[in-house]
N, C-alpha and C positions, 0 to 999 in steps of 0.2 A: 775773812778767809783764815783758814787753819794755817799756823805757823809751824815750820818744820825745824827752825832754828833750835838748838838744845838750850836748856835753861842758862842763863848768864852768858849767852853768845857775845863774844868780843869780835865783832864783825871787822875783819882785816881791810875790807874796802872802806869802811867809816873811818877807821884809823888812818889810812892812807890819805883820804881826802882832807883830814885835819892836819896833814903834813907830817905824820909820823913814818919815818923810815922803817920799813919792814925787812924781814930776813929775805924776802925775794922781790922787793921793788923799791925804788928810790926815786926822788924828784926828776932826776935826769932821764928817767924812763917815759916822762909826760910828753905826749905830742900835742894835746890841747887841753886847756882848762879855762873855765868860766865860772860865774856864780852857781850854774846849775849842774854842769857835766864836767867829768874828767876823763880822759882817754890816754891810755898808756900802753907801752909794748908789755905783752903777756910775758909773765916769768916762766911760762911753759910753752913747747912748741912741738910741732910733729915733724918728721923727717925732711919733708919738702915744702914747708910752709912757714918758715921763719920769718919773723918781723911781724906776726900777727898782732892785732890790738884789742884791748878790752875797753868798752865805753861803758861808764857807770854814771849814775845821778849821784850827785852830792848827798841828797836827802836819802835816808834808808827806806828803801821799798824792797820787801823780801822777793818778789817775783813780778812777772808781767801782770798778774791779776790785780795788784795794788797800785800799779803805775798810773798816776793821772794822765789823762789823754794828751795834754799839752807837752808835758814832761817826755812822754814816749815820742811823740812828734820830733821833738828836739833831738832825741837820741836817733832816729833814723835819719834826720837831715845830716847829723853829724857822721853817721855811718856812710852815707853817701861822699861827704867830703874826704873821708880818710879813703875810702875806696878808690876815689879819683887820684888822690895823692898816692896811693899805693902803685897804681897803674904808671904814675911818672917816676917815682922813686925806685921801684924794684923791676919795673919792665914785665910784670907778671902778665899772664894770658887772661886773666878774669879774677873775680874777687867772689867771696862767699860769706854770709852772715849766718851765725849759729847762736841760739839762745835757749836756755834750759829753764824748765819750771819744776819744782817739787822733786823728791826722790825718784818717782816713777819717770820723770822726764830727765833724769841724769844730773840734776842741779847739785852742785857740791859746795857752793858758797852761798849763805842765805842773804845775798843782797843782788838785785837785779844787775845783770851785765850782759852786754851784747859783744860777741866775738865778730871781728872783721878779719878774714884771712885772705892773704894773697893766694892765688891759685894759678897752677901751671897744667897744661895738658898732661894727663896720665899721673898726676901727682898723688893720687889714692887716698886722699885726706880722710874720707869717710871710711875706708876699709883699714885704716892704721890708728885706730883709737888707743890701742894697747903700746904704741911705740912713742908716746910723748917723752920729751926730755926737758930738764931745767935748762933755762937760758942764763948764762952768766952775765954779770954786770956790763962788762965791755961790749959784748954783742947786743944786749938790750939798747945801750946808749948809742950805738953805731946806727941802728935801725930807727930809733927816735930822731937822731939828728937828721937822717935823710928824710923821713916823713915831715919834720918841721920845715925844712927847706921846701920840699915840694909843696906843702900846704901854703907857704907864704908866696912862692913863685906863681902858683896857680890861681892865686886869689881865692882859695877854698877855706880859708880860716885864718886867724891870726897866729903867728909865730908865738910860742910859749917863752916868755922871759925866765931865766934861772937865776937864782941868786949866787 
């Protein structure tokens, strides 16, 4: 498959999986981690969908086309667990998954990632793509803490220990 990453691409998701604190994410944003996956509160959100989560494989795969089937299956199972936790933690009306591939598919980070969004009736998520905002650390950590508790209490995944 053709790679769309620029030459010498310093993948921010690979850096984050190695424990680097980035400008827009920190370990406190993590809601789930194991040897294969990392799930964390997104550093960007839309007006009515705060607390959305990104799920990434620790291994670098640029997009859906290069993901091994078993790893992709584990991402979807984790999305289900996070969606259930969102229902408990946020009281949302529903959830949505979103994933982009290649520039024509609106991909902007060259590492596979799956978005899990909390949804509310009339939230207009798909009509508000130009109204995204950065989420500050305090807000991200509040959502991460709520999801970790919901995941632990709903037996949908282990709580993530923090140093």
